[in-house]
C-alpha positions as CSV (number, residue, x, y, z in Angstrom):
1,M,-84.6,62.6,-63.5
2,A,-83.8,59.0,-63.7
3,Q,-81.8,57.6,-60.7
4,Q,-78.3,56.4,-61.4
5,P,-77.6,52.8,-60.5
6,K,-75.6,52.3,-57.3
7,E,-72.1,51.1,-57.6
8,A,-72.0,47.3,-57.1
9,Y,-69.3,47.5,-54.5
10,L,-71.5,49.5,-52.2
11,N,-73.7,46.4,-51.7
12,E,-70.7,44.2,-50.5
13,S,-69.8,43.8,-46.8
14,Y,-66.7,45.7,-45.7
15,Y,-64.6,44.5,-42.7
16,G,-62.0,47.1,-42.6
17,P,-58.3,46.8,-43.2
18,T,-56.4,43.6,-42.4
19,I,-54.9,43.5,-38.9
20,P,-51.4,42.1,-39.0
21,A,-50.7,39.1,-36.8
22,D,-48.9,39.6,-33.5
23,Q,-45.2,39.3,-33.9
24,P,-43.4,37.2,-31.2
25,T,-41.3,39.3,-28.9
26,Q,-37.6,38.6,-29.5
27,R,-35.2,39.0,-26.7
28,P,-31.8,40.4,-27.6
29,R,-29.3,37.5,-28.3
30,I,-26.3,37.3,-26.0
31,P,-23.1,36.7,-27.9
32,S,-21.7,33.3,-27.3
33,T,-18.5,34.8,-26.1
34,M,-20.3,36.2,-23.1
35,H,-21.6,32.6,-22.2
36,Q,-18.1,31.2,-22.6
37,C,-16.5,33.9,-20.4
38,S,-19.0,33.7,-17.5
39,P,-17.6,32.5,-14.2
40,Y,-20.1,29.6,-14.0
41,A,-19.1,28.3,-17.5
42,L,-15.4,28.6,-16.7
43,L,-16.0,26.6,-13.4
44,C,-17.8,23.9,-15.3
45,H,-15.1,23.6,-17.9
46,A,-12.4,23.4,-15.2
47,F,-14.3,20.8,-13.3
48,K,-14.8,18.7,-16.4
49,A,-11.1,19.0,-17.3
50,L,-10.1,18.0,-13.7
51,T,-12.4,15.0,-13.8
52,I,-10.9,13.8,-17.1
53,V,-7.4,14.2,-15.8
54,I,-8.3,12.2,-12.6
55,I,-9.9,9.4,-14.7
56,V,-6.9,9.2,-17.0
57,I,-4.4,9.1,-14.1
58,G,-6.5,6.4,-12.4
59,I,-6.7,4.3,-15.5
60,T,-2.9,4.7,-16.1
61,V,-2.1,3.7,-12.5
62,L,-4.4,0.7,-12.6
63,T,-2.9,-0.4,-16.0
64,L,0.6,-0.1,-14.7
65,W,-0.3,-2.0,-11.5
66,L,-1.8,-4.8,-13.5
67,I,1.2,-4.9,-15.8
68,Y,3.8,-4.6,-13.0
69,T,2.0,-6.6,-10.3
70,P,4.7,-6.7,-7.5
71,Q,6.0,-9.9,-6.1
72,P,6.3,-10.1,-2.3
73,L,9.6,-9.6,-0.5
74,K,11.8,-12.6,0.0
75,V,13.2,-12.8,3.5
76,Y,15.7,-15.4,4.7
77,V,17.6,-16.0,7.9
78,E,21.0,-17.1,6.4
79,S,22.7,-18.0,9.7
80,A,21.9,-17.8,13.4
81,N,23.2,-19.1,16.7
82,L,22.7,-19.0,20.4
83,T,25.7,-18.4,22.6
84,R,23.6,-18.2,25.8
85,F,20.1,-19.2,26.5
86,D,19.5,-19.7,30.2
87,L,16.4,-19.8,32.3
88,N,16.5,-19.2,36.1
89,D,13.5,-18.5,38.3
90,S,11.3,-17.6,35.2
91,S,14.0,-15.1,34.1
92,L,15.6,-15.7,30.7
93,S,19.0,-14.5,29.6
94,F,19.9,-14.8,25.9
95,N,22.5,-14.0,23.3
96,L,21.2,-14.5,19.8
97,Y,23.0,-13.6,16.6
98,A,21.4,-13.8,13.2
99,N,22.0,-12.7,9.6
100,L,18.9,-11.6,7.8
101,T,18.5,-10.9,4.1
102,V,15.7,-9.0,2.4
103,R,15.4,-9.3,-1.3
104,N,13.3,-7.3,-3.8
105,P,12.5,-9.8,-6.5
106,N,10.7,-7.3,-8.8
107,K,12.2,-6.5,-12.2
108,R,10.3,-3.2,-12.7
109,G,9.7,-1.9,-9.2
110,E,11.9,-0.2,-6.6
111,I,11.1,-0.3,-2.9
112,Y,11.5,2.5,-0.3
113,Y,11.5,1.3,3.3
114,K,9.9,3.8,5.7
115,H,10.1,1.6,8.8
116,V,12.0,-1.7,9.4
117,Q,11.8,-3.6,12.6
118,A,12.9,-7.1,13.6
119,T,11.5,-8.5,16.9
120,A,12.5,-11.8,18.6
121,F,10.0,-14.0,20.5
122,Y,10.3,-17.1,22.5
123,N,7.1,-19.1,23.4
124,G,5.0,-16.0,22.7
125,D,7.1,-13.7,25.0
126,K,8.9,-10.8,23.3
127,L,12.6,-10.8,23.9
128,E,13.8,-7.7,22.1
129,D,13.1,-5.2,19.3
130,I,15.7,-4.1,16.8
131,I,14.9,-1.0,14.7
132,L,16.9,-1.3,11.4
133,P,18.0,1.7,9.3
134,L,15.8,2.9,6.5
135,F,16.9,2.2,3.0
136,H,16.0,2.2,-0.7
137,Q,16.2,-1.1,-2.6
138,Q,16.7,-1.2,-6.3
139,K,15.2,-3.8,-8.6
140,K,16.4,-7.4,-8.1
141,N,18.5,-6.4,-5.1
142,T,19.3,-8.1,-1.8
143,T,20.1,-6.3,1.5
144,A,21.6,-8.0,4.5
145,F,21.3,-7.2,8.2
146,D,23.2,-8.5,11.2
147,L,20.9,-8.9,14.2
148,S,22.1,-9.1,17.8
149,Y,19.6,-9.9,20.5
150,I,21.4,-9.6,23.9
151,G,19.4,-9.3,27.1
152,G,18.3,-10.7,30.4
153,P,17.5,-11.6,32.9
154,L,14.1,-11.1,31.3
155,K,10.9,-12.1,33.2
156,V,8.8,-14.5,31.2
157,G,5.5,-16.2,31.6
158,P,5.1,-19.4,33.6
159,S,4.5,-21.6,30.5
160,V,8.1,-20.9,29.4
161,N,9.4,-23.2,32.1
162,E,7.8,-26.3,30.5
163,T,8.7,-25.3,27.0
164,Y,12.3,-24.5,27.9
165,G,12.8,-27.8,29.7
166,R,11.4,-29.9,26.9
167,E,13.4,-28.1,24.1
168,K,16.6,-28.2,26.1
169,D,16.3,-32.0,26.4
170,E,15.6,-32.2,22.7
171,G,18.7,-30.1,21.9
172,W,16.8,-27.4,19.9
173,F,15.3,-24.1,20.9
174,Y,12.6,-22.6,18.7
175,V,12.8,-18.8,18.5
176,G,10.6,-16.6,16.3
177,V,11.7,-13.4,14.6
178,K,9.1,-11.2,13.1
179,F,9.9,-8.7,10.4
180,Y,7.8,-5.5,10.3
181,T,8.0,-3.0,7.5
182,K,6.3,0.0,6.0
183,V,7.2,0.5,2.4
184,R,6.3,2.3,-0.8
185,L,6.8,0.9,-4.3
186,R,8.0,3.0,-7.2
187,M,7.1,1.8,-10.7
188,I,8.6,4.0,-13.5
189,I,7.4,7.4,-12.1
190,I,4.4,6.2,-10.1
191,N,4.6,5.8,-6.3
192,S,2.2,3.4,-4.7
193,V,0.3,3.8,-1.5
194,E,2.1,2.7,1.7
195,Y,2.1,-1.0,2.4
196,A,3.0,-2.9,5.7
197,P,4.1,-6.4,4.7
198,Q,5.3,-8.6,7.6
199,G,7.7,-11.5,7.7
200,D,7.5,-14.4,10.1
201,C,10.7,-16.5,10.7
202,E,10.6,-19.6,12.8
203,L,14.2,-20.4,13.8
204,R,15.3,-23.9,14.9
205,L,18.5,-23.1,16.9
206,P,20.9,-25.6,18.4
207,A,21.0,-25.6,22.2
208,P,24.4,-24.2,23.2
209,T,25.0,-27.1,25.6
210,N,24.1,-29.9,23.2
211,E,27.0,-31.2,21.2
212,T,24.9,-33.2,18.8
213,S,22.7,-30.3,17.7
214,M,25.7,-28.0,17.6
215,K,27.4,-30.3,15.1
216,V,24.3,-30.3,12.9
217,G,24.1,-26.5,13.1
218,F,21.5,-24.0,11.9
219,Q,19.8,-24.4,8.6
220,R,19.0,-21.5,6.3
221,T,15.4,-20.6,7.0
222,K,12.9,-19.0,4.6
223,C,10.4,-16.6,6.2
224,H,6.8,-16.3,5.3
225,V,6.0,-12.8,4.0
226,D,2.7,-11.1,3.3
227,Q,1.7,-10.1,-0.2
228,F,1.5,-6.4,-1.3
229,T,-2.3,-6.1,-0.8
């Protein structure tokens, strides 16, 4: 019997069925709402919001400060006189009366005074402190104070004898009044940090026993005052 020819496909190589490629493992996706509601995410959002608010407030305050840069206080001694100024055995007795005015020259800022003190000095020796009442000063406003320094006999340093003798002969005594404050500025709705501007007043006072200087009298004196820095 004649052999039947083999099928052609039996002579071809066979590698088996195709193996599918590995599929990447996919993790289950977490809904975005779960990320947004996590405590860490909420904390981050709160911190970002707070940072933005602080930056905005800082820029606003700086802008207002640059626009409304405050002018320093204007302090004057309007009048002053000595009714007694005697030195005996390095002990000084004194009666000094003065009228002091403090002006807020600012058009846009109010001033709140937290501490006000006026101290008298002679030749570097402190005579007396006066604590003045606290007050609130409106824009472009002037406040006046009557100061009375009455004291003695007060022991003073040895250098006062020479200074006192020379000034008495000249007919004029030079007494210093220092003005100490602690204030806050208010611009629109913004309160500043606390400042402590000081005023320094050098008074040229007629000697009570000198008729010539008494006729000339005391001249209104402008005090030097620190800037708001």
